[in-house]
N, C-alpha and C positions, 0 to 999 in steps of 0.2 A: 404539429403541422411540419411538414419537410423543411428541413433545414438548406439553405444555401452554402456552397462550397464554401469550408473553410480557407481556400485558397483563393476566394474572391472578396470583394467587397459586397457588403449589403448597403444597399442605395435606399435611402429616405428621400421622398420628394414632398416639399413643403409647394403647394399650391399658390402662387402670387406673394406679392411682398407686404400686402395689410398684416397686420397682428404681428408686427416686425418681433416681438418678445418670444411668441411661439417657437419659431426657429433658431433664434438667437440663442435662448435659454436651451434649446435641446440640444445645438452643437456645442455648446459650453459643457452640458452635463456628460457628452459622450468625448470630448476632447481628448481624455486619456484611454481611447480605445479606437486605434485607425482602421478596426475593420468594418466599421460603419461609417458611411457618409452620408452628411445632411445638404440638401442643395434646397435654396429657394428660388423657382421660377416664376418669371412673367407668366399669368394667366393665359395670355395668347400662344405662349411657347409650350403649352404644358401638353398639347397633342403631340409634337413634333419629339418630344423627349421620354414621353411616358412607359413606351416600351424599354427604357433601360432600367427602371426601378421596381424595387421588390416591396415598399411599404409606400402608402401614398396617404399624406394629411391633406383632407380636401380644403378645409378652411370654408371659403363662401365660393368655390369653383362646382359648377354643377356637374355632375358624372353621368353622363346619358350613356345609352347602349353603345354610340359609337366611340367615345372615347373609352368606354370599360373596355371595347375589342380591341383596342389598339396597345393596352397594357398586358403583353404578351409574358412578363417575367413577374407580374403581380400577384403578390400573397394576401395581402392586406391592404384594405381600404378604410382609413378610421377618420374619425372627427377629432379635431384639438377641444373637446368638450364634448355636447350630448347631441346638438343637431345633425341630422342626417337626411333632411329632408331633400336635400338636392344630389343624394345617389338614387339612383337605379339600382335597388338591393336585387332585384330579380336576375337581372341580366348579369350584375356580379355574381349570383350564385351560379348561373348557367355558364361563367366562364370561370369556376372551382376558385373565386375569389373570395374570402371572407371579409364582412364588415362589421364594424365595431365602433361602439363610443367609449367614452372614458367618464364613467359613473361621476357626478356632480357634489354628490353626498361625500364623499371621501376626499377630495382634493381640494375643498375651499370654495369651487366654483359656486355651488349653490349659496354659499354663504355670501360671497362677494355680490353676486346678482341682487340676493334679498336687501343688502346694504344701500345698493344703488338704488333701488324701487323705492326705499324709506328718503333716501336723497331727494330722488324726483317728488315725492311727496309732500318734504317739508318745504323744497324750493317752491313748490306752486303754492302752498298755504300760506307761506311768508311774503310770497310775492318777490320773488329773485330780480327779475328783468327790471320791476317799477323800483327796488331797493338801488339798483345801479344807475336809473335814471336819476334817482335823488341825491346819490353821492356825486352825479355828474353835474346837475343843478344846485349842490351846496345845500339842500335841505336836511333839516333834522326831524324826526320823528313821524316821518310817513315813508312808505304807506302802512296801514293797518292791517297787518297779517291776522291769520286764524291758527289755532293750535290744531295738533291731531288730537288732545284730548277732548274726548267726547265724540268722536267720529266713528262712522260704521265704514268698514274698510271690507269690501268686497274681493276676496282672492279666487279669481276664475282659473280651477285647475290646481287642484292640493298635492302637486309632486313635491320633489324634493327642495326646489325652490320656494314654494308656497309653505311648506312646513318651516323653512328657515326663516322666513318672512313673518310668518304668524308667531315664532318663538322671538323675534325681535321687536314685533309690534305691541306685544303683551303688556311690556312695562308703560307704553305710552298713555294708556288707560283708551283703546278703545275697544269696539264691538267688530267682531269677526266674524265674516259670513264666508261660506265657500262652497263652491261646486266641484264635482269630481264624477266621470263618467261612472266610475263604481267605487262604492266605498268599501274596500276590503278589510279583512280583519287587520291586515297591515297598515292601513290607512287610517282606519280608525283608532289603532295603538297609538299611531305618530300623531292623532290629533288631541294628545294630552302629553304634557311635558312638565317632568317634576312634579306630577299631582295635580298640577294646574290644568284647566280644559283651555286648549290654544282655539276651538273653534266654536263660538255660540250656537251658530245655525249651520247646518249641512244641508246640502240640495245635488240635484244630478244637473246634467247638462239641460234638461227640461224647465229647470228654474233659473236659468240665465237672466233673462228679462224680469222676470219678477224680482231677483235680488239685485241686480242693476238698480232698479226704481227704489230700492230700499236703501240703497250706498251712498255715502258721500262721495268715498274716493273709488273709482271705476263707475261710479254714476256721475255725480256733478264734477268730479275729477278725474281724468283717464291716465293713466299709467300705463306703459307696454315696454316691459322690458326682454319679450318672448320672441317674436317675429314680426316684422314689419306687414307683411301680408294679411295678419289677422286683422285690422281694421280698414274699414272701407273709406278711403283717402277723401272723396267728395261728401261721405256723409259727415267726417269727422270736420271739414273744411267748412261745412253749411252749419254746423252747429256750433261751430265756435264764433263763425260770422253772425250767427242769431243770438248769441250769447246763453243759448241753452245748456251748453257744454261751458263750463266753469274755467276749465283749464287743461292742457294736454303736457304731459310728461314722457317722452319717448328715448328710448337707447336704441332703438333700431327704427328703420325707416321703411317705405315702400319700395322705394330705390335706395341702392348704397354704392358710392356715398351721396348722401341728398343734397341736391343743389343750393349751395349759401344763400341764392336767390328766391328760392321757392317761396310762394305766396303762404304758406303757412306758417312760416317763419315771421313773419310781419306782425302778428298777433302776440301782444306783450305777456299773455297769459300762457306760452309755450315754451317749455324747455326741453332741449334737444341735446344728447350727449352722443359723441362718435363710436357705438358700439361697443362701449368699454364696460360695462356692465360686471362680466366676469373677468376683465382685464386687471388682475391685481399680482403684486409680487408674489404671494403667498399660492395663489392658484395656477399661475404661471410657473412658478419652478415647479410644483408638485405634478402638473401637467406633463411638462417637459422630461421629469424625470420616469415618467409611466411611458411615453413615447421613447426615450434612451432603453428604458430596459425591456420593452417591448423588441425593439429592433436588437437589441444583444442575445435576446432569446430565441429570435427567428435564426438569428447568424447560427447559434451553437446548437438548433433543431431542438430546442426544449419547448413544453408547453407555455403560451401566451397567456400572462397573468396582469391583472390590473385594469383590465379592458373588459367590457360588456358586448358579447355579440350579437347580433340582430338576423343571423343567417346560418 
């Protein structure tokens, strides 16, 4: 990749002030490298300044064709993680800009997300919100919760997070069923760990409804740590109201940040966390190191490593 001039500053733009550890840790990592400047800019101001930057870390900013056309000096658009749904990759390619993500299996991001999924499962099974009510009302010995032991867990999408989740669920004594668009030789290999079978039953996307009907979690209890838009809001609300859905645990919402007065939060069997599944000291320090090293590599005209290009 073409280097920026050694006489100039390589400028890294973080879009928005949310997920503050991303830019704070990156800035800290680069504190002894003055040739790279890291800025976090309010989302509404990004169009006004993007022409001045060489690397853009999008976070939750939508990068459409118009915004990309303004990025005259941009060499790389990347995510502080894996999600690139908001980036117009075709437009970036036409403008000669590379697009990349940070693989989650080597940064601790997948492990962090898997742990959050288990936290939400346990919170729903042990009735976290009802426990708080019992504390406030000075009640002991209630509510009566449930165990993960003996439950069937449906992992929809057996990627890096799904694999890490299955590894951590296995000791709980659950049955694991999973779907994936295609079970490649690599994914089949990953469905075993230390000689143990991680997935008891495998299926394709055509089996989603069938598997959901068999599952206690994703079926009776629904947990989403992937993308807020995957769930139909009205359908979720209706099924919570009718008690067809036993509980909802989400780290991502339909609109973010979710209105704290949203009607769906009135249900006692709903647990929401503020998009922090991947936000751990370990994963964010590791990803900040990747961003910092990529910025230094770009400045010095070296090949960019530690990231996965999608164009």
